[in-house]
DSSP file (Angstrom, degrees, kcal/mol; ACC not computed):
  #  RESIDUE AA STRUCTURE BP1 BP2  ACC     N-H-->O    O-->H-N    N-H-->O    O-->H-N    TCO  KAPPA ALPHA  PHI   PSI    X-CA   Y-CA   Z-CA
    1    1 A P              0   0    0      0, 0.0    51,-2.3     0, 0.0    52,-0.3   0.000 360.0 360.0 360.0 -23.7   67.2   73.7  136.6
    2    2 A S        +     0   0    0     49,-0.2     0, 0.0    48,-0.1     0, 0.0   0.540 360.0 127.1 -90.6  -1.6   67.0   70.8  139.0
    3    3 A T        -     0   0    0      1,-0.1    48,-1.8    47,-0.1    49,-0.2  -0.293  63.4-120.1 -54.0 132.4   64.2   72.3  141.0
    4    4 A A  E     -A   50   0A   0     46,-0.2     2,-0.5    47,-0.1    46,-0.2  -0.499  20.9-152.1 -75.9 144.4   61.3   69.7  141.3
    5    5 A V  E     -A   49   0A   0     44,-2.9    44,-2.4    -2,-0.2     2,-0.6  -0.973   9.6-169.7-120.4 126.8   57.9   70.7  139.9
    6    6 A Y        -     0   0    0     -2,-0.5     2,-0.1    42,-0.2    41,-0.0  -0.933   2.1-169.3-118.0 116.7   55.0   69.2  141.4
    7    7 A C        -     0   0    0     -2,-0.6    40,-0.0     2,-0.1     3,-0.0  -0.483  28.0-120.6 -95.7 175.5   51.5   69.6  139.8
    8    8 A A  S    S+     0   0    0     -2,-0.1     2,-0.3     1,-0.0    -1,-0.1   0.677  88.8  35.2 -90.2 -15.0   48.1   68.7  141.4
    9    9 A H  S    S-     0   0    0      0, 0.0     2,-1.4     0, 0.0     3,-0.2  -0.914  81.8-110.8-140.3 157.2   46.9   66.3  138.8
   10   10 A E        +     0   0    0     -2,-0.3     4,-0.1     1,-0.2     3,-0.1  -0.648  65.4 128.9 -96.5  79.2   48.4   63.6  136.4
   11   11 A Y     >  +     0   0    0     -2,-1.4     4,-2.8     1,-0.1     5,-0.3   0.202  27.9 115.1-107.1  10.5   47.8   65.3  133.2
   12   12 A T  H  > S+     0   0    0      1,-0.2     4,-2.5     2,-0.2     5,-0.3   0.909  74.9  49.2 -57.6 -50.5   51.3   64.9  131.8
   13   13 A E  H  > S+     0   0    0      1,-0.2     4,-2.6     2,-0.2    -1,-0.2   0.942 114.6  44.9 -52.7 -50.7   50.5   62.6  128.9
   14   14 A H  H  > S+     0   0    0      1,-0.2     4,-1.8     2,-0.2    -1,-0.2   0.942 113.3  49.0 -60.5 -48.6   47.7   64.8  127.7
   15   15 A N  H  X S+     0   0    0     -4,-2.8     4,-2.0     1,-0.2    -1,-0.2   0.814 110.2  53.4 -65.9 -28.8   49.7   68.0  128.1
   16   16 A L  H  X S+     0   0    0     -4,-2.5     4,-1.9    -5,-0.3    -1,-0.2   0.870 106.4  51.8 -71.2 -39.0   52.6   66.4  126.2
   17   17 A Q  H  X S+     0   0    0     -4,-2.6     4,-1.0    -5,-0.3    -2,-0.2   0.837 110.4  50.2 -67.5 -30.0   50.3   65.5  123.3
   18   18 A F  H  X S+     0   0    0     -4,-1.8     4,-1.0    -5,-0.2     3,-0.4   0.941 109.1  49.3 -64.5 -48.7   49.2   69.0  123.3
   19   19 A A  H  X S+     0   0    0     -4,-2.0     4,-2.2     1,-0.3    -2,-0.2   0.774 108.2  54.6 -65.1 -28.8   52.7   70.2  123.2
   20   20 A K  H  < S+     0   0    0     -4,-1.9    -1,-0.3     2,-0.2    -2,-0.2   0.758 100.9  60.7 -73.6 -26.3   53.5   67.8  120.3
   21   21 A S  H  < S+     0   0    0     -4,-1.0     3,-0.2    -3,-0.4    -1,-0.2   0.785 113.2  35.9 -67.4 -26.2   50.7   69.3  118.4
   22   22 A V  H  < S+     0   0    0     -4,-1.0     2,-0.4     1,-0.2    -2,-0.2   0.853 131.9  26.9 -98.5 -35.4   52.4   72.7  118.5
   23   23 A E    ><  +     0   0    0     -4,-2.2     3,-1.0    -5,-0.1    -1,-0.2  -0.767  65.5 169.7-128.2  83.5   56.1   71.5  118.2
   24   24 A K  T 3  S+     0   0    0     -2,-0.4    -1,-0.1     1,-0.2    -4,-0.1   0.707  75.6  49.4 -70.0 -22.7   56.2   68.2  116.4
   25   25 A N  T 3  S+     0   0    0      4,-0.0     2,-1.0     5,-0.0    -1,-0.2   0.278  70.5 125.9-106.9  15.2   60.0   68.1  115.9
   26   26 A N    <>  -     0   0    0     -3,-1.0     4,-2.3     1,-0.2     5,-0.2  -0.652  42.9-163.7 -79.2 101.0   61.2   68.9  119.6
   27   27 A L  H  > S+     0   0    0     -2,-1.0     4,-2.4     1,-0.2     5,-0.2   0.844  88.8  53.3 -51.2 -43.2   63.5   65.9  120.2
   28   28 A H  H  > S+     0   0    0      1,-0.2     4,-2.5     2,-0.2    -1,-0.2   0.922 111.0  48.6 -64.1 -45.6   63.4   66.6  124.0
   29   29 A L  H  > S+     0   0    0     27,-0.3     4,-2.3     2,-0.2    -2,-0.2   0.895 109.6  49.6 -61.5 -42.6   59.6   66.5  123.8
   30   30 A L  H  X S+     0   0    0     -4,-2.3     4,-2.1     2,-0.2    -2,-0.2   0.935 112.8  48.7 -59.5 -45.8   59.5   63.2  121.8
   31   31 A E  H  X S+     0   0    0     -4,-2.4     4,-2.7     1,-0.2    -2,-0.2   0.942 110.9  50.2 -60.9 -51.3   61.8   61.6  124.3
   32   32 A R  H  X S+     0   0    0     -4,-2.5     4,-2.5     1,-0.2    -1,-0.2   0.868 109.3  51.9 -54.6 -42.8   59.6   62.9  127.3
   33   33 A I  H  X S+     0   0    0     -4,-2.3     4,-2.0     2,-0.2    -1,-0.2   0.910 109.7  48.8 -65.1 -47.5   56.5   61.5  125.7
   34   34 A R  H  X S+     0   0    0     -4,-2.1     4,-1.8     1,-0.2    -2,-0.2   0.946 114.4  46.9 -67.3 -43.8   58.1   58.1  125.3
   35   35 A Q  H  X S+     0   0    0     -4,-2.7     4,-2.6     1,-0.2    -2,-0.2   0.888 109.7  50.4 -61.8 -42.2   59.2   58.2  128.9
   36   36 A A  H  X S+     0   0    0     -4,-2.5     4,-2.5     1,-0.2     5,-0.2   0.828 108.5  53.2 -64.2 -34.7   56.0   59.2  130.3
   37   37 A R  H  X S+     0   0    0     -4,-2.0     4,-1.8    -5,-0.2    -2,-0.2   0.902 112.2  45.5 -66.6 -37.5   54.2   56.5  128.4
   38   38 A M  H  X S+     0   0    0     -4,-1.8     4,-2.2     2,-0.2    -2,-0.2   0.922 112.5  51.2 -72.2 -43.9   56.6   53.9  129.9
   39   39 A T  H  <>S+     0   0    0     -4,-2.6     5,-2.3    -5,-0.2     4,-0.5   0.956 114.8  42.0 -53.3 -53.9   56.3   55.4  133.4
   40   40 A R  H ><5S+     0   0    0     -4,-2.5     3,-0.9     1,-0.2    -1,-0.2   0.849 109.6  57.0 -69.0 -33.2   52.5   55.3  133.3
   41   41 A A  H 3<5S+     0   0    0     -4,-1.8    -1,-0.2     1,-0.3    -2,-0.2   0.911 106.0  53.5 -65.0 -38.6   52.4   51.8  131.7
   42   42 A A  T 3<5S-     0   0    0     -4,-2.2    -1,-0.3    -5,-0.1    -2,-0.2   0.612 121.8-110.2 -68.4 -12.4   54.5   50.7  134.8
   43   43 A G  T < 5S+     0   0    0     -3,-0.9    -3,-0.2    -4,-0.5    -2,-0.1   0.623  77.8 121.1  93.0  17.7   51.9   52.2  137.1
   44   44 A F      < -     0   0    0     -5,-2.3    -1,-0.3    -6,-0.2     2,-0.1  -0.771  63.9-106.3-113.2 161.7   53.9   55.1  138.4
   45   45 A P        -     0   0    0      0, 0.0    -1,-0.0     0, 0.0   -35,-0.0  -0.476  15.0-138.2 -79.9 152.3   53.3   58.9  138.3
   46   46 A T        +     0   0    0     -2,-0.1    -9,-0.0    -6,-0.0    -7,-0.0   0.555  62.2 130.0 -84.9  -7.8   55.2   61.2  135.9
   47   47 A I        +     0   0    0    -40,-0.0     2,-0.2     2,-0.0   -41,-0.1  -0.704  30.8  54.8 -99.1 153.5   55.6   63.8  138.5
   48   48 A P        -     0   0    0      0, 0.0   -42,-0.2     0, 0.0     2,-0.2   0.515  66.3-178.7 -74.5 164.1   57.7   65.5  139.7
   49   49 A S  E     -A    5   0A   0    -44,-2.4   -44,-2.9    -2,-0.2     2,-0.3  -0.461  21.1-120.9-105.1-177.6   59.1   67.2  136.7
   50   50 A S  E  >  -A    4   0A   0    -46,-0.2     4,-2.4    -2,-0.2     5,-0.2  -0.942  16.5-117.6-131.2 161.8   62.0   69.6  136.8
   51   51 A I  H  > S+     0   0    0    -48,-1.8     4,-2.8    -2,-0.3     5,-0.2   0.919 116.9  54.5 -60.1 -39.7   62.4   73.2  135.7
   52   52 A K  H  > S+     0   0    0    -51,-2.3     4,-1.1     1,-0.2    -1,-0.2   0.958 110.4  44.0 -56.2 -52.2   65.0   72.0  133.2
   53   53 A L  H  > S+     0   0    0    -52,-0.3     4,-1.3     1,-0.2    -1,-0.2   0.834 113.8  50.3 -63.3 -38.7   62.7   69.5  131.6
   54   54 A E  H  X S+     0   0    0     -4,-2.4     4,-3.2     1,-0.2     7,-0.3   0.877 107.0  54.2 -61.7 -46.2   59.7   72.0  131.5
   55   55 A L  H  < S+     0   0    0     -4,-2.8    -1,-0.2    -5,-0.2    -2,-0.2   0.757 113.1  43.9 -61.4 -26.5   61.8   74.6  129.9
   56   56 A A  H  < S+     0   0    0     -4,-1.1   -27,-0.3    -5,-0.2    -1,-0.2   0.732 130.8  19.0 -91.1 -23.5   62.7   72.1  127.1
   57   57 A T  H  < S+     0   0    0     -4,-1.3    -3,-0.2    -5,-0.1    -2,-0.2   0.612  95.7  91.5-126.0 -16.6   59.2   70.7  126.6
   58   58 A N    >X  -     0   0    0     -4,-3.2     3,-1.7    -5,-0.2     4,-0.5  -0.778  55.0-158.4 -89.9 108.4   56.5   72.9  127.9
   59   59 A P  G >4 S+     0   0    0      0, 0.0     3,-1.1     0, 0.0     6,-0.2   0.810  90.4  61.7 -59.6 -29.7   55.2   75.4  125.2
   60   60 A F  G 34 S+     0   0    0      1,-0.3     3,-0.4     2,-0.2    -5,-0.1   0.742 107.3  43.1 -69.1 -22.2   53.9   77.7  127.6
   61   61 A L  G <4 S+     0   0    0     -3,-1.7    -1,-0.3    -7,-0.3     3,-0.2   0.395 112.9  55.1 -93.0  -1.4   57.3   78.2  129.0
   62   62 A R    X<  +     0   0    0     -3,-1.1     3,-2.4    -4,-0.5     6,-0.4   0.032  65.7 122.3-113.0  20.5   58.8   78.4  125.5
   63   63 A S  T 3  S+     0   0    0     -3,-0.4    19,-0.2     1,-0.3    -1,-0.1   0.589  76.6  49.5 -73.0  -5.2   56.7   81.1  124.2
   64   64 A N  T 3  S+     0   0    0     -3,-0.2    -1,-0.3    18,-0.1     2,-0.2   0.376  88.0 113.1-104.5   1.1   59.7   83.3  123.4
   65   65 A S  S <> S-     0   0    0     -3,-2.4     4,-2.6    -6,-0.2     3,-0.3  -0.503  71.3-130.0 -80.0 143.5   61.5   80.5  121.5
   66   66 A T  H  > S+     0   0    0      1,-0.2     4,-2.7    -2,-0.2     5,-0.2   0.884 108.7  56.9 -53.0 -43.5   62.2   80.6  117.7
   67   67 A E  H  > S+     0   0    0      2,-0.2     4,-2.1     1,-0.2    -1,-0.2   0.882 108.1  43.7 -65.4 -44.8   60.7   77.2  117.4
   68   68 A I  H  > S+     0   0    0     -6,-0.4     4,-1.9    -3,-0.3     6,-0.2   0.940 113.2  52.2 -69.8 -42.6   57.3   78.0  119.0
   69   69 A C  H  X>S+     0   0    0     -4,-2.6     5,-3.1     1,-0.2     4,-0.5   0.943 112.6  44.6 -66.6 -42.0   57.0   81.2  117.1
   70   70 A Q  H ><5S+     0   0    0     -4,-2.7     3,-0.6     3,-0.2    -1,-0.2   0.865 110.2  54.7 -62.3 -36.4   57.7   79.4  113.7
   71   71 A A  H 3<5S+     0   0    0     -4,-2.1    -1,-0.2     1,-0.2    -2,-0.2   0.823 115.1  39.2 -68.3 -29.5   55.3   76.6  114.5
   72   72 A L  H 3<5S-     0   0    0     -4,-1.9    -1,-0.2    -3,-0.2    -2,-0.2   0.462 110.5-121.2 -96.4   1.3   52.5   79.1  115.1
   73   73 A N  T <<5S+     0   0    0     -3,-0.6    -3,-0.2    -4,-0.5     3,-0.1   0.898  79.2 120.9  63.0  40.3   53.6   81.3  112.2
   74   74 A M    > < +     0   0    0     -5,-3.1     3,-1.3    -6,-0.2    -4,-0.2  -0.400  20.0 150.0-129.7  56.2   54.0   84.2  114.6
   75   75 A Q  T 3  S+     0   0    0      1,-0.3    -1,-0.1    -6,-0.1    -5,-0.1   0.778  77.6  40.6 -60.5 -30.3   57.7   85.1  114.1
   76   76 A H  T 3  S+     0   0    0     -3,-0.1    -1,-0.3    -7,-0.1     2,-0.1   0.317  91.4 107.0-107.0   9.6   57.1   88.8  115.0
   77   77 A A  S <  S-     0   0    0     -3,-1.3    -3,-0.1     1,-0.1    -8,-0.0  -0.473  71.6-113.3 -82.9 158.7   54.7   88.4  117.9
   78   78 A D    >>  -     0   0    0     -2,-0.1     4,-1.9     1,-0.1     3,-0.6  -0.529  30.9-105.7 -89.7 165.3   55.6   89.1  121.4
   79   79 A P  H 3> S+     0   0    0      0, 0.0     4,-3.2     0, 0.0     5,-0.1   0.808 118.4  58.1 -60.9 -34.1   55.7   86.2  123.9
   80   80 A I  H 3> S+     0   0    0      2,-0.2     4,-2.4     1,-0.2     5,-0.2   0.890 106.6  46.8 -65.3 -41.5   52.6   87.4  125.6
   81   81 A E  H <> S+     0   0    0     -3,-0.6     4,-2.4     2,-0.2    -1,-0.2   0.944 113.9  48.3 -63.6 -42.3   50.6   87.1  122.4
   82   82 A I  H  X S+     0   0    0     -4,-1.9     4,-2.5     1,-0.2    -2,-0.2   0.933 110.5  52.3 -58.7 -48.9   52.1   83.6  121.7
   83   83 A F  H  X S+     0   0    0     -4,-3.2     4,-2.5     1,-0.2    -1,-0.2   0.892 110.6  48.6 -49.5 -47.8   51.2   82.6  125.4
   84   84 A T  H  X S+     0   0    0     -4,-2.4     4,-2.2     1,-0.2    -1,-0.2   0.933 111.4  47.4 -65.8 -46.6   47.6   83.8  124.8
   85   85 A I  H  X S+     0   0    0     -4,-2.4     4,-2.4     1,-0.2    -1,-0.2   0.864 111.5  51.8 -65.4 -33.5   47.2   81.9  121.5
   86   86 A L  H  X S+     0   0    0     -4,-2.5     4,-3.1     2,-0.2     5,-0.2   0.952 109.1  50.2 -60.9 -47.3   48.7   78.7  123.1
   87   87 A R  H  X S+     0   0    0     -4,-2.5     4,-1.6     1,-0.2    -2,-0.2   0.877 110.5  50.4 -65.0 -31.8   46.3   79.0  126.0
   88   88 A Q  H  X S+     0   0    0     -4,-2.2     4,-1.0     2,-0.2    -1,-0.2   0.922 112.9  46.5 -65.5 -46.1   43.4   79.3  123.4
   89   89 A M  H  X S+     0   0    0     -4,-2.4     4,-0.6     1,-0.2    -2,-0.2   0.861 109.9  52.1 -65.0 -37.4   44.6   76.3  121.6
   90   90 A R  H >< S+     0   0    0     -4,-3.1     3,-0.5     1,-0.2    -1,-0.2   0.841 105.3  56.9 -71.5 -29.6   45.1   74.2  124.8
   91   91 A N  H 3< S+     0   0    0     -4,-1.6    -1,-0.2    -5,-0.2    -2,-0.2   0.759 111.0  43.3 -72.9 -21.6   41.5   75.1  125.8
   92   92 A Q  H 3<        0   0    0     -4,-1.0    -1,-0.2    -3,-0.2    -2,-0.2   0.471 360.0 360.0 -93.6  -5.8   40.3   73.6  122.5
   93   93 A F    <<        0   0    0     -4,-0.6    -1,-0.2    -3,-0.5    -2,-0.1   0.459 360.0 360.0 -80.9 360.0   42.6   70.5  122.6
């Protein structure tokens, strides 16, 4: 869970806004958005992240969660179908 995750670009805020469009009531996500805004406003990068944080806030890593399934109205879909829909949504975001 504490493993650091480094991405190649600073897309955190945009990715978090997408995540919020999928899962509006995720309290971990809302707090992460608040922290990311403060961090960027202070001129610092939001990376690295952690596996623990990504598992709590990244919809692509939560495609098997009840909350994501309900948000997409896909309660009976398998995680791969949900991941595919999320990717299509993100491409249009």
